[in-house]
C-alpha positions as CSV (number, residue, x, y, z in Angstrom):
1,M,-87.8,-177.8,40.5
2,S,-84.6,-179.4,40.8
3,S,-84.1,-183.0,41.4
4,A,-83.8,-183.1,45.1
5,S,-87.1,-181.0,45.7
6,Q,-88.7,-182.7,42.8
7,F,-88.0,-186.3,43.9
8,F,-89.3,-185.2,47.7
9,A,-92.6,-183.6,46.0
10,E,-93.2,-186.6,44.2
11,R,-92.9,-188.9,47.2
12,Y,-95.0,-186.7,49.4
13,S,-96.9,-184.9,46.5
14,L,-97.4,-181.1,47.0
15,T,-99.7,-181.5,49.7
16,G,-97.6,-182.5,52.3
17,L,-98.2,-184.9,54.8
18,D,-101.9,-184.5,53.9
19,N,-103.6,-187.8,51.9
20,Q,-107.3,-185.8,52.5
21,F,-107.2,-183.8,49.1
22,T,-109.7,-185.0,46.8
23,E,-108.6,-185.3,42.9
24,E,-110.0,-181.9,42.1
25,E,-108.1,-180.4,44.9
26,Q,-104.8,-182.2,43.7
27,Q,-105.5,-181.3,40.3
28,F,-106.2,-177.3,40.9
29,Q,-102.9,-177.6,43.2
30,A,-101.5,-178.6,40.5
31,N,-102.8,-175.5,38.5
32,I,-102.2,-173.1,40.8
33,H,-98.2,-174.2,41.8
34,R,-97.7,-174.1,37.5
35,F,-98.9,-170.6,37.5
36,A,-96.6,-169.5,41.0
37,E,-93.5,-171.6,39.2
38,Q,-93.9,-170.0,35.9
39,V,-95.4,-166.6,36.2
40,V,-95.5,-165.1,39.9
41,R,-91.9,-166.1,41.2
42,P,-90.2,-165.2,38.1
43,A,-91.9,-162.4,38.4
44,G,-91.3,-161.4,41.4
45,Q,-87.7,-162.0,41.3
46,Q,-87.9,-159.5,38.3
47,L,-89.9,-156.9,40.7
48,D,-87.5,-157.2,43.4
49,R,-84.7,-155.5,41.5
50,M,-87.2,-152.8,40.5
51,S,-88.0,-149.0,42.2
52,A,-91.0,-149.3,43.6
53,E,-92.1,-146.5,41.0
54,Q,-91.0,-149.0,38.2
55,V,-93.1,-151.7,39.5
56,L,-96.1,-149.4,39.0
57,A,-94.7,-148.4,35.3
58,A,-97.3,-149.9,32.6
59,D,-95.3,-152.2,31.1
60,S,-94.2,-154.0,34.7
61,P,-94.6,-157.8,35.3
62,L,-97.0,-156.9,37.9
63,W,-100.0,-156.3,35.2
64,T,-98.9,-159.7,33.7
65,V,-99.3,-161.3,37.2
66,F,-102.6,-159.8,37.3
67,Q,-103.9,-160.6,33.8
68,E,-102.4,-164.0,33.7
69,Y,-104.4,-164.5,37.6
70,A,-107.4,-163.2,36.2
71,Q,-107.3,-166.3,33.5
72,L,-107.4,-169.0,36.1
73,G,-111.3,-168.1,36.5
74,I,-110.9,-167.6,40.9
75,S,-113.4,-165.0,40.9
76,P,-115.7,-164.3,43.8
77,E,-119.0,-165.4,41.9
78,F,-116.8,-168.7,41.8
79,V,-115.5,-168.3,45.2
80,N,-119.0,-167.1,46.5
81,S,-120.6,-170.3,44.6
82,L,-119.0,-173.0,47.1
83,E,-119.7,-174.5,50.4
84,P,-117.7,-172.8,53.3
85,L,-115.4,-176.0,53.5
86,Q,-114.8,-175.9,50.1
87,V,-114.1,-172.4,50.0
88,A,-111.3,-172.9,53.1
89,R,-109.8,-176.2,51.6
90,L,-109.3,-174.2,48.0
91,M,-108.1,-170.7,49.7
92,A,-105.2,-173.1,51.7
93,I,-104.0,-174.4,48.4
94,L,-104.4,-171.0,46.6
95,C,-102.5,-169.2,49.3
96,E,-99.7,-171.3,50.3
97,E,-99.0,-171.9,46.4
98,L,-98.8,-167.9,46.0
99,G,-96.7,-167.8,49.0
100,W,-94.4,-170.4,47.4
101,G,-94.3,-168.7,44.2
102,D,-93.6,-164.8,45.6
103,A,-94.7,-163.7,49.3
104,G,-95.3,-159.8,48.4
105,L,-97.5,-161.0,45.2
106,A,-99.3,-163.3,47.1
107,V,-100.2,-160.3,49.4
108,S,-101.2,-158.0,46.5
109,L,-103.3,-160.8,45.0
110,M,-105.0,-161.9,48.2
111,S,-105.5,-158.3,49.0
112,A,-107.2,-157.5,45.9
113,G,-110.3,-159.2,46.6
114,T,-111.1,-157.6,49.6
115,C,-113.6,-155.4,49.1
116,Q,-115.7,-158.3,47.0
117,R,-115.2,-160.4,50.2
118,L,-116.5,-158.2,52.5
119,A,-119.6,-157.5,50.6
120,H,-120.3,-161.3,50.3
121,N,-119.6,-161.7,54.3
122,F,-122.2,-159.2,55.2
123,E,-124.6,-159.7,52.6
124,N,-124.5,-156.1,51.2
125,E,-126.3,-156.2,47.9
126,F,-125.4,-152.7,47.2
127,L,-121.7,-153.3,47.4
128,L,-122.0,-156.5,45.6
129,E,-123.6,-154.5,42.8
130,N,-121.6,-151.8,42.5
131,I,-118.3,-153.2,43.2
132,P,-116.8,-154.7,39.8
133,E,-115.6,-158.6,40.7
134,D,-112.3,-157.7,38.8
135,A,-111.3,-154.5,40.7
136,I,-108.5,-154.3,42.8
137,S,-108.7,-153.5,46.4
138,C,-107.2,-152.6,49.3
139,W,-107.8,-152.5,52.9
140,A,-107.1,-149.1,54.2
141,I,-106.8,-149.8,58.3
142,T,-103.1,-148.6,59.0
143,E,-102.7,-144.7,60.0
144,P,-99.5,-143.2,60.7
145,D,-100.3,-142.8,64.5
146,A,-101.7,-145.9,64.6
147,G,-100.7,-149.1,63.2
148,S,-100.7,-152.4,65.0
149,D,-103.3,-151.0,67.5
150,M,-105.8,-150.9,64.9
151,V,-106.5,-154.3,65.5
152,D,-107.7,-154.1,69.3
153,F,-110.9,-153.1,67.7
154,N,-112.8,-153.1,70.8
155,D,-110.3,-151.5,73.2
156,Q,-109.3,-154.9,74.9
157,I,-106.0,-154.4,75.8
158,R,-105.7,-150.6,75.8
159,H,-103.9,-149.4,79.0
160,P,-105.5,-147.6,81.5
161,A,-103.1,-145.0,81.7
162,A,-103.0,-144.2,77.6
163,G,-104.6,-140.9,76.9
164,N,-106.3,-140.5,73.6
165,R,-105.7,-142.2,70.9
166,R,-105.0,-139.6,67.9
167,R,-106.7,-140.4,64.6
168,N,-105.5,-139.6,61.3
169,C,-108.4,-140.5,59.4
170,T,-112.5,-140.3,60.1
171,A,-115.5,-140.1,58.6
172,R,-118.0,-137.9,59.6
173,I,-122.0,-138.9,59.0
174,E,-124.4,-136.7,58.2
175,G,-127.6,-137.8,57.3
176,D,-127.1,-140.0,54.5
177,E,-123.5,-138.5,53.8
178,V,-120.2,-139.7,54.7
179,I,-117.6,-136.9,54.4
180,I,-113.8,-138.7,54.9
181,N,-110.6,-136.4,55.9
182,G,-107.5,-137.6,57.0
183,Q,-105.2,-140.0,55.8
184,K,-103.8,-143.8,56.1
185,S,-100.3,-144.9,55.9
186,A,-97.7,-146.0,53.5
187,W,-98.3,-149.3,54.3
188,V,-101.4,-150.2,52.9
189,S,-101.2,-153.0,50.5
190,N,-102.3,-152.2,47.4
191,G,-102.4,-148.3,48.2
192,T,-101.0,-147.6,45.1
193,I,-102.7,-149.6,42.5
194,A,-106.6,-150.2,44.2
195,Q,-109.5,-149.0,42.5
196,Y,-111.7,-149.2,45.9
197,A,-110.4,-149.9,49.5
198,A,-112.3,-151.0,52.3
199,L,-111.5,-147.9,55.0
200,F,-111.8,-148.6,58.5
201,C,-111.6,-145.1,60.7
202,A,-112.7,-143.0,63.6
203,C,-116.2,-142.0,62.9
204,E,-118.0,-138.9,63.7
205,R,-121.7,-138.7,64.4
206,G,-122.3,-136.9,67.7
207,N,-122.1,-140.0,69.4
208,G,-118.8,-140.3,71.3
209,P,-115.8,-141.9,69.9
210,E,-117.2,-144.8,67.1
211,N,-115.7,-146.7,64.1
212,V,-117.2,-147.2,60.9
213,A,-116.4,-149.7,58.1
214,L,-117.2,-148.6,54.6
215,I,-115.8,-149.1,51.0
216,V,-114.8,-146.3,48.8
217,P,-114.3,-146.0,45.2
218,L,-110.7,-144.3,45.2
219,D,-111.7,-142.0,41.7
220,L,-113.9,-139.7,43.8
221,P,-113.4,-136.2,44.3
222,G,-110.7,-135.4,47.1
223,V,-108.6,-138.9,47.1
224,S,-105.0,-138.6,46.3
225,R,-102.2,-141.0,46.7
226,G,-98.6,-140.9,48.2
227,K,-95.7,-142.2,46.8
228,P,-94.9,-145.9,46.6
229,L,-92.8,-147.1,49.3
230,E,-89.4,-148.6,48.9
231,K,-88.6,-151.3,51.6
232,M,-86.5,-154.3,52.4
233,G,-88.6,-156.7,51.7
234,Q,-92.1,-158.0,49.7
235,R,-90.6,-155.5,47.5
236,P,-93.3,-156.4,44.5
237,L,-96.1,-155.6,47.0
238,P,-97.2,-152.1,46.0
239,Q,-97.9,-150.0,49.5
240,G,-98.5,-146.2,49.5
241,E,-100.2,-143.6,51.0
242,V,-104.1,-142.9,51.0
243,F,-105.3,-139.2,51.7
244,F,-108.8,-137.9,51.5
245,D,-109.7,-134.5,51.3
246,N,-113.1,-134.1,52.0
247,V,-114.5,-137.1,50.2
248,R,-118.2,-137.7,50.1
249,L,-120.1,-140.6,49.1
250,S,-123.6,-141.7,50.4
251,T,-124.1,-144.0,53.4
252,D,-124.8,-147.0,50.8
253,W,-121.1,-147.5,50.7
254,L,-121.1,-148.3,54.9
255,I,-120.5,-152.8,54.7
256,A,-122.8,-152.2,57.9
257,P,-124.4,-150.5,60.3
258,V,-121.8,-148.5,62.5
259,E,-122.9,-150.3,65.7
260,R,-121.6,-153.4,63.6
261,Y,-118.1,-152.5,63.4
262,Q,-116.9,-154.6,65.8
263,E,-118.2,-157.8,63.8
264,V,-117.1,-156.3,60.8
265,A,-113.1,-155.9,62.1
266,Y,-113.3,-159.2,63.8
267,V,-114.3,-161.0,60.6
268,Q,-111.7,-159.1,58.4
269,L,-109.0,-159.6,61.0
270,T,-109.6,-163.1,61.3
271,E,-109.5,-164.0,57.5
272,A,-106.4,-161.8,56.6
273,N,-104.9,-163.4,59.8
274,A,-105.7,-167.1,58.2
275,G,-104.7,-165.8,54.8
276,M,-101.2,-164.8,56.3
277,S,-100.4,-168.1,57.8
278,L,-101.1,-169.9,54.8
279,M,-98.9,-167.3,52.8
280,F,-96.3,-167.4,54.6
281,T,-96.3,-171.3,55.1
282,G,-95.9,-171.4,51.4
283,L,-92.5,-169.0,51.8
284,A,-91.3,-171.5,54.6
285,R,-91.4,-174.2,52.1
286,A,-89.9,-172.6,49.4
287,A,-86.7,-171.9,52.0
288,F,-87.0,-175.2,52.7
289,E,-87.1,-176.6,49.1
290,L,-84.4,-174.1,48.1
291,A,-82.0,-175.7,51.0
292,L,-83.0,-179.3,50.0
293,D,-81.6,-178.6,46.4
294,Y,-78.5,-176.8,47.4
295,V,-77.5,-179.2,49.8
296,H,-77.4,-182.4,47.4
297,E,-75.4,-179.6,45.1
298,R,-73.2,-178.1,47.8
299,K,-69.9,-180.6,47.8
300,Q,-67.2,-180.5,50.7
301,G,-64.7,-183.1,51.4
302,G,-65.4,-184.5,47.7
303,V,-69.2,-185.1,48.7
304,P,-72.2,-183.5,48.6
305,I,-73.2,-181.6,52.2
306,I,-76.3,-183.5,52.9
307,R,-74.4,-186.8,53.4
308,H,-73.2,-184.6,56.6
309,Q,-75.0,-185.6,59.9
310,S,-75.3,-182.3,61.3
311,V,-76.8,-180.7,57.8
312,Q,-79.3,-183.8,57.8
313,S,-80.9,-182.9,61.2
314,R,-80.6,-178.9,60.2
315,L,-82.7,-179.8,57.2
316,F,-85.0,-182.5,59.4
317,H,-85.9,-179.4,61.3
318,L,-86.8,-177.1,58.6
319,F,-89.2,-179.9,57.0
320,R,-90.7,-180.2,60.6
321,K,-91.6,-176.6,61.2
322,V,-92.9,-176.2,57.6
323,E,-95.5,-179.5,58.1
324,M,-96.3,-178.0,62.3
325,S,-96.9,-175.0,60.3
326,R,-99.2,-175.8,57.4
327,A,-101.1,-178.4,59.7
328,L,-102.2,-175.3,61.7
329,A,-102.8,-173.1,58.9
330,R,-105.1,-175.3,57.2
331,R,-107.0,-176.4,60.6
332,N,-107.6,-172.6,61.3
333,V,-108.5,-171.9,57.7
334,E,-111.3,-174.6,57.2
335,Y,-112.7,-173.7,61.1
336,T,-112.9,-169.5,60.0
337,F,-114.6,-170.5,56.5
338,S,-116.9,-172.9,58.2
339,A,-118.1,-171.6,62.1
340,M,-120.1,-168.8,62.7
341,P,-118.5,-166.9,64.2
342,P,-115.1,-167.4,63.3
343,A,-112.4,-168.0,66.1
344,L,-110.2,-164.8,65.9
345,I,-107.7,-166.7,68.4
346,G,-107.2,-169.2,66.2
347,S,-106.0,-166.9,63.1
348,L,-104.2,-165.1,65.4
349,A,-102.4,-168.2,66.4
350,A,-101.8,-169.6,62.9
351,K,-100.7,-166.2,62.1
352,I,-97.8,-165.9,64.4
353,T,-96.7,-169.6,63.6
354,G,-96.8,-169.5,60.1
355,T,-94.8,-166.4,60.0
356,Q,-92.4,-166.8,62.7
357,T,-91.9,-170.1,61.1
358,A,-90.8,-168.4,57.8
359,F,-88.6,-166.6,59.2
360,E,-86.9,-169.2,61.2
361,V,-86.9,-171.5,57.7
362,A,-85.7,-168.7,55.6
363,S,-82.8,-167.9,57.8
364,E,-81.7,-171.6,58.8
365,A,-81.8,-172.1,55.2
366,L,-79.7,-169.0,54.2
367,Q,-77.4,-170.7,57.4
368,L,-76.9,-174.0,54.8
369,F,-76.1,-171.6,52.0
370,G,-73.0,-170.1,53.9
371,G,-71.7,-167.0,52.2
372,N,-73.2,-167.9,48.9
373,G,-76.6,-167.0,50.6
374,L,-75.6,-163.5,51.2
375,T,-75.3,-163.0,47.3
376,L,-77.8,-161.9,44.7
377,E,-77.0,-165.2,43.2
378,Y,-79.0,-167.1,44.8
379,A,-82.8,-166.5,45.9
380,I,-82.7,-167.3,49.7
381,E,-81.9,-164.0,50.5
382,K,-84.8,-162.1,49.1
383,I,-86.8,-165.0,50.6
384,L,-85.6,-164.1,54.3
385,R,-86.1,-160.4,53.5
386,D,-89.9,-161.1,52.3
387,A,-90.2,-163.3,55.6
388,R,-89.0,-160.7,57.9
389,A,-91.3,-158.2,56.9
390,S,-94.1,-160.3,57.8
391,L,-93.7,-160.4,61.6
392,I,-94.5,-156.7,61.1
393,E,-97.1,-157.1,58.7
394,D,-100.9,-157.3,59.3
395,G,-100.4,-156.8,62.8
396,C,-96.9,-157.0,64.8
397,N,-96.8,-160.6,66.3
398,E,-96.1,-158.9,69.6
399,V,-99.1,-156.9,69.7
400,L,-101.1,-159.8,68.0
401,A,-100.3,-162.3,71.0
402,I,-101.1,-159.4,73.7
403,K,-104.6,-159.7,71.4
404,G,-104.6,-163.3,71.7
405,G,-103.9,-163.8,75.5
406,A,-106.5,-161.1,76.1
407,L,-108.8,-163.3,74.6
408,L,-108.0,-166.3,76.9
409,Q,-109.5,-163.7,79.7
410,L,-112.6,-164.4,81.4
411,P,-114.6,-161.9,81.6
412,E,-115.3,-161.6,85.1
413,S,-112.0,-161.4,85.4
414,A,-110.9,-158.1,83.3
């Protein structure tokens, strides 16, 4: 962190315009920020220049990040031992700082605990006993023919004229056994490295169209992976297809009974979008800080360009947007983890706001760099690419907004 952003952080602290953090929370933030600055960001910059295959190699910096993260002690057991409001406040710090370091790695690290978190949320003792704490998870929901529409878990926004939705992955339940066939698309985060998948898919058991959510150990016979995905942004995030060919496991691996699928999907979508809002608030903060440093260093007419009023005004709006996004993201995550049930509409609003803010701030920050912002010499071009992906990730913002609008509709108006 150079002089301008260092001065700003010392003046307003890493917490931004929030003086409610306890000493323990401030120390936690300092530790995570140090990890993000010294481990996550350098690794992210290295991984961004590597092929998708190289990211997965045994000597890849990706594994160093996972190893160093494990040393921080933020285990599922530790998190689950805290009160809900404590969890929310620590998650707010953790996700923002990791997103500040590298958005793709932040998504990977946070996705890695998906299966353990679902087991805890639904008090499933079998899953808690059979999923190792340090196992890497993925959330396998998106399919080649069903992407963002998968967030409409109760068909609330499905058009009446739409035909039957084609499903690419199905779990057939026969007695106490589940048989899985099909595939999940290349956009599964951690799909190429996960040991366990939280699989959300169609269900066949003779009762008509249904869905099911279950945990699948990915070392079972019949599971295979596709090639890692090459993409524009968030390149450090390993993504790829997962295939199932007559994969068999017991019904003990169901997260909850089939009848509770909508509840499982509601909770998972709410928590996932809460996390996205925080991580991309962190990315927006990173873009703002890069711009803050640059306009103090870059000189035109013999003076730093920060002295130009137009630059001051544009920089201020970046600061304003970051604080706006942070306020909503933190307020929402506290509600998400302390209310029962959580509010999906709040997380949808926070995710859309956080990711849109990230893209806007990164884009305007790059504009302040001028032509230099387009070169690989400066990190801002990577941040812009990472931010752009977030507008589609975990449900594209347009579909999420339709879902949010439907939640505002009174039942009798449907």
